[in-house]
C-alpha positions in Angstrom: -51.0 74.3 -24.3 -50.8 70.5 -24.7 -47.6 70.4 -22.7 -49.2 72.4 -19.9 -52.2 70.0 -19.7 -49.8 67.0 -19.7 -47.8 68.7 -16.9 -51.0 69.2 -14.9 -51.9 65.6 -15.4 -48.5 64.5 -14.2 -48.9 66.6 -11.1 -52.1 64.8 -10.3 -50.7 61.4 -11.1 -47.7 62.0 -8.8 -50.2 61.9 -5.8 -51.6 58.6 -7.1 -48.4 56.8 -6.2 -48.9 57.1 -2.5 -51.5 54.4 -2.2 -48.9 52.1 -3.9 -46.6 52.8 -0.9 -49.3 51.7 1.5 -50.0 48.6 -0.5 -46.3 47.7 -0.4 -46.2 48.2 3.3 -49.1 45.8 4.0 -48.0 43.2 1.5 -46.9 40.1 3.4 -45.0 38.6 0.5 -42.2 41.1 0.8 -39.5 41.1 3.5 -38.8 44.3 5.5 -35.8 45.1 3.3 -37.8 44.7 0.1 -40.6 46.8 1.5 -38.1 49.6 2.3 -36.5 49.4 -1.2 -39.8 49.3 -3.1 -41.4 52.0 -1.0 -38.3 54.3 -1.5 -38.4 53.7 -5.2 -42.1 54.5 -5.4 -41.6 57.6 -3.3 -38.7 58.7 -5.6 -40.8 58.0 -8.7 -43.6 60.2 -7.3 -41.2 63.1 -6.8 -39.7 62.7 -10.3 -43.2 62.7 -11.8 -44.2 65.8 -9.7 -41.1 67.7 -10.7 -41.5 66.8 -14.4 -45.1 67.9 -14.2 -44.2 71.3 -12.6 -41.6 71.8 -15.3 -44.0 71.1 -18.1 -46.9 72.9 -16.6 -45.0 76.1 -16.2 -45.2 78.7 -13.4 -48.5 80.2 -14.5 -50.4 76.9 -14.3 -48.8 76.0 -11.0 -49.8 79.4 -9.5 -53.4 78.9 -10.8 -53.6 75.4 -9.3 -52.3 76.8 -6.0 -54.9 79.6 -6.0 -57.7 77.0 -6.7 -56.4 74.9 -3.8 -56.4 77.9 -1.5 -60.0 78.9 -2.5 -61.2 75.3 -2.0 -59.4 75.0 1.4 -61.0 78.3 2.5 -64.5 77.2 1.5 -64.1 73.8 3.2 -62.5 75.0 6.4 -64.5 78.3 6.7 -64.3 79.6 10.2 -67.5 81.1 11.6 
């Protein structure tokens, strides 16, 4: 159970890396090459964290998170 919770936390943390990519892009201290390298590394890190989280969370928890997302999306974007 603890591994599943840790996996779910990793899934959420993987999305938190994307603001870092934006911060790298607007940073004036880096050259264009450095921005490309650091952004690519952050993007790859995000995917590694996501895949590790999915592996640890297991298919049941991932399916549950997906159903919660679908229900939330249907409530927010309800068509009249």
